[in-house]
C-alpha positions as CSV (number, residue, x, y, z in Angstrom):
1,M,-26.0,-131.7,-42.7
2,L,-28.3,-134.8,-43.0
3,N,-29.8,-133.5,-46.2
4,Q,-26.4,-132.9,-47.6
5,D,-25.3,-136.5,-46.8
6,Q,-28.4,-137.8,-48.5
7,E,-27.7,-135.7,-51.6
8,I,-24.1,-137.0,-51.8
9,F,-25.4,-140.5,-51.3
10,N,-27.9,-140.1,-54.2
11,I,-25.2,-138.7,-56.4
12,L,-23.0,-141.7,-55.7
13,L,-25.9,-144.1,-56.4
14,D,-26.6,-142.5,-59.8
15,A,-23.0,-142.6,-60.7
16,V,-23.0,-146.4,-60.6
17,S,-23.5,-147.9,-64.1
18,D,-25.3,-151.0,-62.7
19,A,-28.8,-151.0,-61.2
20,V,-28.6,-150.5,-57.4
21,V,-31.3,-151.7,-55.0
22,I,-30.9,-151.3,-51.2
23,V,-33.0,-153.4,-48.8
24,D,-33.2,-153.8,-45.0
25,E,-33.2,-156.9,-43.0
26,E,-36.9,-157.5,-43.8
27,Q,-36.1,-157.3,-47.5
28,C,-38.0,-154.0,-47.8
29,I,-36.7,-151.7,-50.6
30,M,-35.1,-148.6,-49.0
31,E,-33.5,-147.0,-52.1
32,I,-32.8,-147.4,-55.8
33,N,-30.8,-145.5,-58.4
34,K,-31.9,-144.2,-61.8
35,V,-30.4,-147.2,-63.6
36,A,-32.7,-149.5,-61.5
37,E,-35.6,-147.3,-62.5
38,T,-34.8,-147.9,-66.2
39,V,-34.1,-151.6,-65.8
40,F,-37.2,-152.5,-63.7
41,E,-39.5,-149.7,-65.2
42,F,-40.6,-148.6,-61.7
43,S,-40.1,-145.0,-60.5
44,K,-38.4,-144.5,-57.1
45,N,-41.6,-143.3,-55.5
46,E,-43.5,-146.4,-56.7
47,I,-41.0,-148.9,-55.3
48,K,-39.6,-147.4,-52.1
49,G,-41.1,-149.2,-49.1
50,Q,-42.2,-152.2,-51.2
51,S,-41.1,-155.8,-50.6
52,L,-38.1,-157.0,-52.7
53,E,-40.5,-159.7,-54.0
54,L,-41.9,-157.0,-56.3
55,L,-38.8,-157.3,-58.5
56,I,-38.7,-161.2,-58.4
57,P,-40.7,-163.5,-60.7
58,Q,-43.4,-165.5,-58.9
59,D,-41.7,-168.9,-59.4
60,Y,-38.5,-167.7,-57.7
61,R,-39.8,-165.7,-54.7
62,G,-39.7,-168.4,-52.1
63,S,-36.2,-169.7,-52.8
64,H,-34.9,-166.2,-53.4
65,K,-36.1,-165.0,-49.9
66,E,-34.3,-167.9,-48.3
67,H,-31.1,-167.2,-50.2
68,V,-31.1,-163.5,-49.1
69,S,-31.9,-164.3,-45.5
70,S,-29.1,-166.8,-45.4
71,F,-26.8,-164.2,-47.0
72,I,-27.6,-161.6,-44.4
73,E,-26.9,-164.0,-41.6
74,K,-23.4,-164.9,-43.1
75,N,-22.8,-161.1,-43.6
76,K,-20.4,-161.8,-46.5
77,S,-20.3,-160.3,-50.0
78,R,-20.9,-162.6,-53.0
79,K,-22.3,-162.9,-56.4
80,M,-25.6,-164.8,-56.6
81,A,-25.2,-165.8,-60.2
82,K,-22.2,-167.9,-59.3
83,A,-24.5,-170.3,-57.5
84,L,-27.8,-170.2,-59.4
85,E,-29.6,-168.6,-62.3
86,V,-31.1,-165.3,-61.2
87,Y,-34.0,-163.5,-62.8
88,G,-35.7,-160.1,-62.3
89,L,-39.3,-159.0,-63.0
90,K,-40.0,-155.7,-64.8
91,K,-43.1,-153.6,-64.1
92,S,-44.5,-154.7,-67.5
93,G,-44.3,-158.4,-66.3
94,E,-41.2,-159.2,-68.5
95,V,-38.8,-161.6,-66.9
96,I,-35.1,-160.8,-67.5
97,P,-31.9,-162.7,-66.6
98,V,-29.6,-160.7,-64.3
99,E,-26.3,-160.9,-62.4
100,V,-26.5,-159.8,-58.8
101,E,-23.7,-158.9,-56.4
102,L,-24.8,-158.6,-52.7
103,N,-22.9,-156.4,-50.3
104,P,-24.0,-156.0,-46.6
105,F,-23.4,-152.9,-44.5
106,K,-24.6,-151.5,-41.1
107,I,-25.9,-148.0,-40.2
108,Y,-26.9,-147.3,-36.6
109,D,-26.8,-151.0,-35.7
110,K,-29.2,-151.8,-38.5
111,T,-28.1,-154.2,-41.3
112,Y,-28.8,-153.3,-44.9
113,V,-27.9,-155.0,-48.2
114,I,-26.9,-153.2,-51.3
115,A,-27.5,-155.2,-54.5
116,L,-25.6,-154.4,-57.7
117,I,-27.8,-155.7,-60.5
118,K,-26.8,-156.1,-64.2
119,D,-29.3,-156.9,-67.0
120,I,-27.7,-159.7,-69.0
121,S,-30.5,-160.2,-71.5
122,K,-28.4,-159.2,-74.6
123,Q,-25.5,-161.3,-73.4
124,K,-27.8,-164.4,-73.1
125,E,-29.2,-163.7,-76.5
126,S,-25.7,-163.5,-78.0
127,E,-24.7,-166.7,-76.3
128,L,-27.8,-168.5,-77.6
129,D,-27.2,-167.1,-81.2
130,F,-23.5,-168.3,-81.0
131,M,-24.5,-171.7,-79.8
132,L,-27.1,-172.2,-82.6
133,R,-24.6,-171.1,-85.3
134,S,-21.9,-173.4,-83.9
135,T,-24.4,-176.3,-83.7
136,A,-25.4,-175.7,-87.4
137,L,-21.8,-175.8,-88.5
138,E,-21.0,-178.9,-86.5
139,S,-24.1,-180.6,-87.9
140,A,-23.3,-179.8,-91.5
141,S,-22.5,-182.8,-93.7
142,N,-20.0,-180.8,-95.7
143,G,-16.5,-180.1,-94.3
144,V,-16.2,-176.5,-93.1
145,I,-13.0,-174.7,-92.2
146,I,-12.3,-171.1,-91.2
147,T,-8.8,-169.5,-91.6
148,N,-7.2,-166.4,-90.2
149,A,-6.3,-164.1,-93.1
150,L,-4.6,-161.7,-90.8
151,K,-1.9,-164.1,-89.8
152,P,1.0,-165.3,-92.0
153,D,0.2,-168.3,-94.2
154,N,-3.6,-168.1,-93.5
155,P,-3.8,-170.8,-90.8
156,I,-6.9,-172.8,-90.0
157,I,-8.6,-171.6,-86.8
158,Y,-11.8,-173.7,-86.9
159,F,-13.0,-176.9,-88.5
160,N,-16.2,-178.9,-88.0
161,K,-16.6,-182.6,-87.3
162,A,-17.4,-183.4,-91.0
163,F,-14.0,-182.0,-92.1
164,S,-12.1,-184.2,-89.5
165,E,-14.1,-187.3,-90.5
166,L,-13.5,-186.6,-94.2
167,T,-9.7,-186.2,-93.9
168,G,-9.0,-188.4,-90.9
169,Y,-6.8,-185.8,-89.3
170,S,-7.0,-184.8,-85.6
171,A,-7.4,-181.3,-84.2
172,E,-3.7,-181.1,-83.3
173,E,-2.9,-181.9,-87.0
174,I,-5.4,-179.4,-88.4
175,L,-5.4,-176.3,-86.3
176,H,-2.9,-173.5,-87.0
177,K,-1.8,-175.2,-90.3
178,N,-2.3,-174.1,-93.8
179,C,-4.8,-176.4,-95.6
180,R,-2.1,-177.2,-98.3
181,F,-1.2,-180.2,-96.1
182,L,-4.2,-182.0,-97.8
183,Q,-2.4,-182.0,-101.1
184,G,0.8,-183.6,-99.7
185,T,3.4,-183.5,-102.4
186,D,0.8,-183.3,-105.2
187,R,1.1,-179.5,-105.6
188,D,1.3,-179.3,-109.4
189,Q,-2.4,-178.8,-109.9
190,K,-3.8,-176.0,-112.2
191,Q,-6.8,-175.5,-109.8
192,L,-4.3,-174.6,-107.0
193,D,-3.1,-171.6,-109.1
194,K,-6.7,-170.5,-109.4
195,L,-7.2,-170.9,-105.7
196,R,-4.0,-168.9,-104.8
197,K,-5.0,-166.1,-107.1
198,A,-8.5,-165.8,-105.6
199,I,-7.0,-165.7,-102.0
200,K,-4.5,-163.1,-103.1
201,E,-7.2,-160.9,-104.7
202,G,-9.7,-161.5,-101.8
203,K,-12.3,-163.1,-104.0
204,S,-14.6,-166.1,-103.8
205,C,-13.6,-169.2,-105.7
206,Q,-14.7,-172.7,-106.4
207,V,-12.1,-175.4,-107.4
208,T,-11.9,-179.2,-107.5
209,L,-8.6,-180.5,-106.0
210,R,-6.9,-183.8,-105.5
211,N,-6.6,-184.2,-101.8
212,Y,-5.2,-187.0,-99.6
213,K,-6.5,-188.4,-96.3
214,K,-4.3,-189.0,-93.4
215,D,-4.0,-192.7,-94.5
216,G,-2.9,-191.6,-98.0
217,T,-6.2,-192.3,-99.7
218,L,-6.9,-190.0,-102.6
219,F,-10.2,-188.2,-102.7
220,W,-11.4,-185.4,-105.0
221,N,-12.5,-182.3,-103.1
222,D,-14.9,-179.7,-104.4
223,L,-13.8,-176.6,-102.4
224,Y,-15.7,-173.3,-102.3
225,I,-14.0,-170.4,-100.4
226,T,-15.3,-167.0,-99.7
227,P,-13.7,-164.0,-97.8
228,I,-15.1,-162.4,-94.6
229,R,-14.5,-158.7,-94.3
230,N,-14.8,-156.5,-91.2
231,Q,-16.6,-153.2,-91.0
232,R,-13.5,-151.4,-92.5
233,G,-13.5,-153.8,-95.5
234,I,-10.4,-155.7,-94.4
235,I,-10.4,-159.4,-95.0
236,T,-10.1,-161.1,-91.6
237,N,-11.0,-164.7,-92.5
238,F,-11.7,-167.1,-95.3
239,I,-14.5,-169.7,-95.0
240,G,-14.0,-173.0,-96.9
241,I,-16.7,-175.5,-97.6
242,Q,-15.6,-178.9,-98.8
243,N,-17.5,-181.7,-100.5
244,D,-16.1,-185.1,-101.4
245,V,-16.9,-185.5,-105.1
246,T,-14.7,-188.6,-105.7
247,E,-17.6,-190.6,-107.0
248,R,-18.6,-187.8,-109.4
249,V,-15.1,-187.4,-110.7
250,R,-14.8,-191.2,-111.2
251,A,-18.1,-191.3,-113.0
252,E,-16.8,-188.5,-115.3
253,E,-13.6,-190.4,-115.9
254,E,-15.7,-193.5,-116.7
255,R,-17.8,-191.5,-119.2
256,N,-14.6,-190.1,-120.8
257,H,-13.2,-193.6,-121.0
258,L,-16.3,-194.9,-122.7
259,A,-16.1,-192.0,-125.1
260,T,-12.6,-192.9,-125.9
261,I,-13.6,-196.5,-126.5
262,F,-16.4,-195.2,-128.8
263,D,-14.0,-193.1,-130.9
264,E,-11.2,-195.6,-131.0
265,S,-13.2,-198.7,-131.7
266,L,-12.1,-200.6,-134.9
267,N,-15.8,-201.2,-135.7
268,E,-17.8,-198.5,-137.4
269,I,-20.1,-196.7,-134.9
270,Y,-22.8,-194.3,-136.0
271,V,-25.4,-192.2,-134.2
272,Y,-28.1,-190.7,-136.3
273,D,-31.3,-188.7,-135.8
274,A,-34.5,-190.8,-135.5
275,E,-36.6,-188.5,-137.7
276,T,-34.2,-187.3,-140.4
277,L,-31.8,-190.2,-140.3
278,K,-28.9,-187.7,-140.6
279,F,-25.7,-188.7,-138.9
280,I,-25.1,-186.9,-135.6
281,R,-21.8,-188.6,-134.7
282,V,-19.5,-191.2,-136.1
283,N,-16.3,-192.7,-134.8
284,R,-12.8,-192.8,-136.2
285,G,-13.2,-196.4,-137.3
286,A,-16.2,-195.5,-139.5
287,I,-14.3,-192.6,-141.1
288,E,-11.2,-194.7,-141.9
289,N,-13.2,-197.6,-143.4
290,I,-15.9,-195.7,-145.3
291,G,-13.6,-193.1,-146.8
292,Y,-15.8,-190.0,-146.2
293,T,-14.7,-187.1,-144.0
294,R,-16.6,-186.3,-140.8
295,E,-17.9,-183.1,-142.4
296,E,-19.2,-185.1,-145.4
297,L,-20.9,-187.7,-143.3
298,Q,-22.9,-185.0,-141.3
299,S,-25.0,-184.3,-144.5
300,M,-25.5,-188.1,-145.2
301,S,-27.7,-190.9,-143.8
302,P,-27.4,-194.7,-143.6
303,I,-29.2,-195.0,-147.0
304,D,-26.2,-193.4,-148.7
305,L,-23.9,-196.2,-147.5
306,K,-26.1,-199.2,-148.5
307,V,-26.4,-201.0,-151.8
308,N,-29.8,-201.7,-153.3
309,L,-31.8,-200.4,-150.4
310,D,-34.0,-197.3,-150.7
311,E,-35.2,-195.0,-147.8
312,S,-38.8,-196.2,-147.8
313,D,-37.8,-199.8,-147.5
314,F,-35.3,-199.1,-144.8
315,R,-37.8,-197.1,-142.7
316,K,-40.5,-199.7,-143.1
317,R,-38.3,-202.7,-142.3
318,Y,-36.1,-201.3,-139.5
319,I,-37.0,-197.8,-138.3
320,E,-40.7,-198.0,-137.7
321,P,-40.6,-201.3,-135.6
322,L,-38.0,-199.7,-133.4
323,L,-39.9,-196.4,-133.0
324,K,-43.1,-198.2,-132.2
325,R,-41.3,-200.5,-129.7
326,K,-42.2,-203.6,-131.6
327,R,-38.6,-204.5,-131.7
328,K,-35.8,-203.6,-129.2
329,R,-33.0,-204.0,-131.8
330,F,-32.1,-205.3,-135.2
331,E,-29.1,-207.4,-136.3
332,F,-28.7,-208.0,-139.9
333,E,-26.1,-208.2,-142.7
334,T,-26.0,-205.9,-145.7
335,L,-23.7,-204.6,-148.4
336,H,-22.0,-201.2,-147.8
337,K,-20.3,-199.0,-150.3
338,R,-17.3,-196.8,-149.7
339,K,-16.7,-193.3,-151.1
340,D,-14.4,-194.9,-153.8
341,G,-17.2,-197.1,-155.0
342,S,-15.9,-200.4,-153.5
343,T,-18.3,-202.5,-151.5
344,Y,-18.0,-204.8,-148.5
345,P,-20.3,-207.1,-146.5
346,A,-21.2,-205.6,-143.2
347,S,-22.8,-206.9,-140.0
348,V,-25.1,-204.2,-138.5
349,H,-26.4,-203.9,-134.9
350,L,-29.2,-201.3,-134.8
351,Q,-31.2,-200.1,-131.8
352,L,-33.2,-197.1,-130.5
353,S,-31.5,-195.0,-127.9
354,W,-31.7,-191.5,-126.3
355,L,-29.4,-188.5,-126.4
356,N,-30.4,-185.6,-124.1
357,E,-34.0,-186.9,-124.2
358,R,-33.9,-186.9,-128.0
359,P,-34.5,-190.2,-129.8
360,V,-31.6,-191.4,-131.9
361,F,-30.4,-194.7,-133.4
362,F,-27.2,-196.3,-132.3
363,C,-25.6,-198.4,-135.0
364,I,-22.5,-200.6,-134.8
365,V,-21.2,-201.8,-138.2
366,A,-18.6,-204.5,-138.6
367,D,-16.7,-205.2,-141.8
368,I,-17.1,-208.9,-142.3
369,T,-15.2,-209.4,-145.6
370,D,-12.7,-211.6,-144.0
371,Q,-15.2,-213.4,-141.9
372,K,-17.1,-214.6,-145.0
373,N,-14.1,-216.7,-145.8
374,Y,-13.5,-218.0,-142.3
375,T,-14.5,-221.4,-141.1
376,I,-17.7,-222.2,-139.2
377,K,-15.7,-222.2,-136.0
378,L,-14.6,-218.6,-136.5
379,E,-18.2,-217.6,-137.5
380,K,-19.4,-219.1,-134.2
381,T,-16.8,-217.1,-132.3
382,V,-17.9,-213.9,-133.9
383,E,-21.5,-214.7,-133.1
384,E,-20.6,-215.3,-129.4
385,R,-18.7,-212.1,-129.3
386,T,-21.6,-210.2,-130.8
387,Q,-23.9,-211.8,-128.2
388,Q,-21.6,-210.7,-125.4
389,L,-21.6,-207.2,-126.8
390,Q,-25.4,-207.2,-126.9
391,E,-25.6,-208.3,-123.3
392,A,-23.1,-205.8,-122.2
393,L,-25.0,-203.0,-123.9
394,S,-28.3,-204.2,-122.4
395,K,-26.8,-204.4,-118.9
396,E,-25.2,-201.0,-119.3
397,K,-28.5,-199.5,-120.4
398,E,-30.3,-201.1,-117.4
399,L,-27.6,-199.8,-115.0
400,N,-27.8,-196.3,-116.5
401,E,-31.6,-196.3,-116.0
402,L,-31.2,-197.4,-112.4
403,K,-28.6,-194.8,-111.8
404,T,-30.7,-192.1,-113.4
405,K,-33.7,-192.9,-111.2
406,F,-31.7,-193.0,-108.0
407,L,-29.7,-189.9,-108.8
408,S,-32.9,-188.0,-109.7
409,L,-34.4,-188.9,-106.3
410,V,-31.3,-188.0,-104.4
411,S,-30.7,-184.8,-106.4
412,H,-34.3,-183.6,-105.7
413,E,-34.4,-184.5,-102.0
414,F,-30.9,-182.9,-101.3
415,K,-31.3,-179.9,-103.6
416,T,-34.5,-178.6,-102.0
417,P,-33.3,-178.6,-98.3
418,L,-29.8,-177.3,-99.3
419,S,-31.5,-174.5,-101.2
420,G,-33.5,-173.7,-98.1
421,I,-30.4,-173.7,-95.9
422,S,-28.6,-171.4,-98.3
423,T,-31.4,-168.9,-98.4
424,S,-31.8,-168.9,-94.6
425,V,-28.1,-168.4,-94.1
426,M,-28.1,-165.5,-96.5
427,L,-31.1,-163.9,-94.7
428,L,-29.5,-164.5,-91.3
429,E,-26.6,-162.2,-92.3
430,K,-29.1,-159.4,-92.9
431,Y,-30.8,-159.6,-89.5
432,Q,-28.3,-158.2,-87.1
433,T,-30.3,-156.2,-84.6
434,T,-32.1,-157.3,-81.4
435,E,-35.5,-156.5,-83.0
436,D,-34.7,-159.1,-85.7
437,Q,-34.4,-162.0,-83.2
438,D,-37.7,-163.5,-84.2
439,K,-36.6,-163.6,-87.9
440,R,-33.3,-165.1,-86.9
441,D,-35.0,-167.7,-84.8
442,R,-37.3,-168.6,-87.7
443,H,-34.5,-169.0,-90.2
444,L,-32.3,-170.9,-87.6
445,G,-35.3,-173.2,-87.2
446,I,-35.5,-173.7,-90.9
447,I,-31.7,-174.6,-91.0
448,R,-32.2,-177.1,-88.2
449,D,-35.2,-178.7,-89.8
450,K,-33.4,-179.0,-93.2
451,V,-30.2,-180.4,-91.6
452,N,-32.3,-183.0,-89.6
453,Y,-34.1,-183.9,-92.8
454,L,-30.9,-184.4,-94.8
455,N,-29.5,-186.5,-91.9
456,T,-32.7,-188.6,-91.9
457,I,-32.3,-189.2,-95.7
458,L,-28.7,-190.3,-95.3
459,N,-29.6,-192.6,-92.4
460,D,-32.4,-194.1,-94.5
461,F,-30.1,-194.8,-97.4
462,L,-27.5,-196.4,-95.1
463,S,-30.2,-198.5,-93.5
464,I,-31.3,-199.8,-96.9
465,E,-27.7,-200.7,-97.9
466,R,-27.2,-202.6,-94.6
467,L,-30.6,-204.4,-94.8
468,E,-29.9,-205.5,-98.4
469,S,-26.4,-206.6,-97.7
470,G,-27.5,-208.5,-94.6
471,T,-24.9,-206.7,-92.4
472,V,-27.5,-205.4,-89.8
473,T,-26.7,-206.7,-86.4
474,Y,-29.3,-206.3,-83.7
475,K,-28.2,-205.6,-80.1
476,Y,-30.8,-206.6,-77.5
477,N,-31.0,-205.1,-74.0
478,H,-33.5,-204.5,-71.3
479,F,-35.0,-201.0,-71.3
480,K,-37.9,-198.9,-70.0
481,L,-40.4,-198.4,-72.8
482,S,-41.0,-194.9,-71.4
483,K,-37.4,-194.0,-72.1
484,V,-37.8,-194.7,-75.8
485,I,-41.2,-192.9,-76.1
486,N,-39.9,-189.9,-74.1
487,E,-36.9,-189.6,-76.6
488,V,-39.2,-189.9,-79.6
489,V,-41.7,-187.4,-78.3
490,Y,-39.0,-184.9,-77.2
491,N,-37.4,-184.9,-80.7
492,A,-40.9,-184.8,-82.4
493,N,-41.9,-181.8,-80.4
494,M,-39.3,-179.7,-82.3
495,L,-41.1,-180.6,-85.6
496,L,-44.7,-179.8,-84.5
497,K,-46.7,-177.3,-86.5
498,D,-48.6,-174.5,-84.8
499,G,-51.2,-175.9,-82.5
500,Q,-50.2,-179.6,-83.0
501,H,-50.1,-181.7,-79.9
502,I,-48.9,-185.2,-79.1
503,N,-51.1,-187.1,-76.5
504,Y,-48.7,-189.1,-74.4
505,P,-49.7,-192.7,-73.5
506,D,-50.9,-193.5,-70.0
507,N,-49.5,-196.1,-67.5
508,I,-46.3,-196.9,-69.3
509,N,-43.8,-196.2,-66.5
510,D,-43.6,-199.9,-65.5
511,M,-43.5,-201.3,-69.0
512,E,-40.2,-202.9,-70.0
513,M,-38.9,-204.6,-73.1
514,Y,-36.0,-206.8,-74.1
515,Q,-35.4,-205.7,-77.7
516,D,-33.0,-203.6,-79.8
517,E,-33.7,-200.2,-78.2
518,R,-32.1,-198.2,-81.0
519,I,-34.2,-199.9,-83.8
520,I,-37.5,-199.6,-81.8
521,E,-36.8,-195.9,-81.4
522,L,-35.9,-195.5,-85.1
523,I,-39.2,-197.2,-86.2
524,L,-41.4,-195.2,-83.8
525,T,-39.7,-192.0,-84.8
526,N,-40.5,-192.6,-88.4
527,V,-44.1,-193.3,-87.7
528,V,-44.6,-190.3,-85.4
529,Q,-42.8,-187.9,-87.7
530,N,-45.0,-189.1,-90.6
531,A,-48.1,-188.3,-88.4
532,I,-46.8,-184.8,-87.8
533,K,-45.8,-184.3,-91.5
534,Y,-49.2,-185.4,-92.9
535,S,-51.4,-183.7,-90.3
536,G,-52.4,-180.0,-90.3
537,K,-52.1,-177.3,-87.7
538,D,-54.1,-177.5,-84.5
539,S,-54.4,-181.3,-84.8
540,Q,-53.9,-184.1,-82.3
541,I,-51.6,-187.2,-82.5
542,D,-52.4,-190.0,-80.1
543,I,-49.9,-192.6,-78.9
544,Q,-51.3,-195.7,-77.1
545,V,-49.5,-198.7,-75.7
546,I,-50.9,-202.1,-74.7
547,Q,-48.4,-204.7,-73.5
548,D,-48.5,-208.4,-72.4
549,D,-45.9,-211.0,-71.9
550,T,-45.8,-211.8,-75.6
551,F,-46.3,-208.6,-77.5
552,T,-46.1,-204.8,-77.1
553,N,-48.6,-203.0,-79.3
554,L,-47.8,-199.4,-80.1
555,T,-50.5,-197.4,-81.9
556,V,-50.0,-194.0,-83.4
557,K,-53.1,-192.3,-84.7
558,D,-53.4,-188.9,-86.5
559,Y,-56.2,-187.0,-88.0
560,G,-54.5,-185.8,-91.1
561,I,-54.8,-186.1,-94.9
562,G,-54.9,-189.9,-94.8
563,I,-53.9,-192.3,-97.7
564,P,-56.0,-192.8,-100.8
565,E,-57.5,-196.3,-100.9
566,K,-56.0,-197.2,-104.3
567,D,-52.5,-196.5,-102.9
568,M,-52.8,-198.7,-99.8
569,D,-51.4,-201.8,-101.5
570,N,-48.1,-200.1,-102.3
571,I,-47.6,-198.1,-99.1
572,F,-44.6,-200.3,-98.1
573,T,-43.1,-200.4,-101.5
574,R,-39.7,-198.7,-101.6
575,Y,-39.7,-195.3,-103.2
576,F,-43.5,-195.3,-103.6
577,R,-45.4,-192.2,-102.5
578,A,-49.1,-191.8,-102.4
579,E,-50.5,-189.3,-104.9
580,N,-51.7,-186.8,-102.3
581,V,-48.2,-186.3,-100.9
582,L,-46.1,-186.0,-104.1
583,N,-45.6,-182.3,-103.5
584,M,-44.3,-182.8,-100.0
585,Q,-40.7,-183.7,-99.0
586,G,-40.0,-187.4,-98.7
587,T,-38.2,-190.4,-100.3
588,G,-40.8,-193.2,-99.8
589,I,-38.3,-195.5,-98.0
590,G,-39.1,-194.9,-94.3
591,L,-42.0,-197.4,-94.0
592,N,-40.1,-199.9,-96.1
593,I,-37.2,-199.8,-93.6
594,A,-39.6,-199.9,-90.6
595,K,-41.4,-203.0,-92.0
596,T,-38.2,-204.8,-92.8
597,H,-36.8,-204.2,-89.3
598,L,-40.0,-205.3,-87.6
599,E,-40.2,-208.5,-89.6
600,N,-36.5,-209.2,-88.7
601,L,-37.4,-208.8,-85.1
602,G,-40.5,-211.0,-85.3
603,G,-43.0,-208.2,-85.4
604,S,-45.3,-206.6,-87.9
605,I,-46.8,-203.2,-88.9
606,T,-50.4,-202.6,-89.9
607,I,-51.8,-199.4,-91.4
608,T,-55.4,-198.4,-91.7
609,S,-56.3,-195.1,-93.3
610,K,-59.1,-193.0,-94.8
611,E,-58.4,-190.0,-97.0
612,N,-59.0,-186.7,-95.3
613,V,-59.9,-188.4,-92.1
614,G,-56.6,-189.8,-90.7
615,T,-54.3,-192.7,-90.4
616,T,-53.7,-195.3,-87.6
617,V,-50.4,-197.3,-87.5
618,L,-50.2,-200.4,-85.3
619,L,-46.7,-201.7,-84.4
620,K,-46.8,-205.2,-83.0
621,I,-43.4,-205.9,-81.4
622,P,-42.3,-209.0,-79.4
623,T,-41.9,-207.9,-75.8
624,E,-38.9,-210.1,-75.4
625,C,-36.7,-211.0,-78.4
626,Y,-33.7,-213.4,-78.3
627,D,-31.1,-214.4,-80.8
């Protein structure tokens, strides 16, 4: 009868889907089921009679024994995971998170505890994966929304912080609404028809829409939507990524406006090839005054319009000095002839320009027939207006050059990390099994690094604007220096390369400062991250601090690629980058910002470096700074 009871007991144990471990009052293992053998990798014969500590990681054995003893005394069932994180130890040495439910029982006046144990490793992995994805979406600078395509009117079920900040609407005003509320009453947009068609057909689509913020402000929105399908191919959601392109649209409108001014100007305006001198483009004013059609002018050159001037003389007098940069422009008077043979005096403004990196000549011609008969006063007025036009053209050219340089920098520094993010997101969708976790982690790390890099660039550009406009306000407070260094080192640790290590400074726990804590952290972060970026794997980065009543000296030393000696004089120049880091990410503005802040706070920054040996940065900061 006893053997039969044991057999029934074993059948019941093996019917339980969770791992079962039974221990006595001394926490000695009396019985386990087959699920427990699978979870912990021990056979029943290996584990029976052993201490429960065999299944508990070394670091948790002391506290766990106390918890179980306390539980046996209270003699009341409960789940251990409700009170603390619980971990199990496999035979292989692998530590796994578990949920444990303890149930006491008595047999022949002896107390036993039956533990129901569930391996929650996969659940923890899923929670971590979801957290990382959510963090990536919330950190994105683009507005992101997700709609429910299975519900009527495709309502919004998720939006990130950037979307709310872009539109000004709250969660209550966004969730469960169709995103058409962003257009207000401005529904007569051709791009909306394209968007509706794509949604109806379940296709991806990119459109540019006029949207309106909560306060009524118009902004142009570049919207990309893509459908999400379930395993049966049914569209369950749409993801929308929004980007405020108001400045781009306004720039296009400005270019179109300038093109309209070009074409409708009453003056004759010509653009012709620098080598062949053939006309590339002429405006309406030229066609109407000269009498030739646009097609006829395309086979002609300026020589065909001038009286008593051959090509050789024209090239030698005007073209060659401009091409050789001996002159920036020419202004002269000449005699032009129309198609009908009539002539008229003309004032010509000629200068070298560029069209799609192709050298061209830009020529403005004014018919001055009437002006020749005007008084000196009118001639002076014309001269002043011509001068104003020259200055305007010169300023426009300089502005365009500055815009081009800035946009080139921003385009490169944003395009590269965005491309990396896009590639990693695409690859993440392919890695769906547990075995691919390392690959997912690697690409999630890439996304995090690229997002942090983009955020750093944006913060740098904002810092420059505030510093130049004089709107920076420093807020001083007392703080522990260790707090700032801990924060900087903690964030920097996530950027370390394989084998890199930051040597933490000694004896700083009692050091205090009265400074702008946020600015000091920003400056030190820039310097430490530079040390990481420009040092190789398995390298050391030393941080040292010396403080007295007057100054706090922070020294950051690396053993990386160093700075070429010939580049040292320009290291604090905005946008300058040393020749040995041109192929690495960076904008060349971080040290410029750090130097400006330090000087504003009464401090200084000194850099010593030797190429292929390393770099030492000394930050000398007033220990106490007052307004």
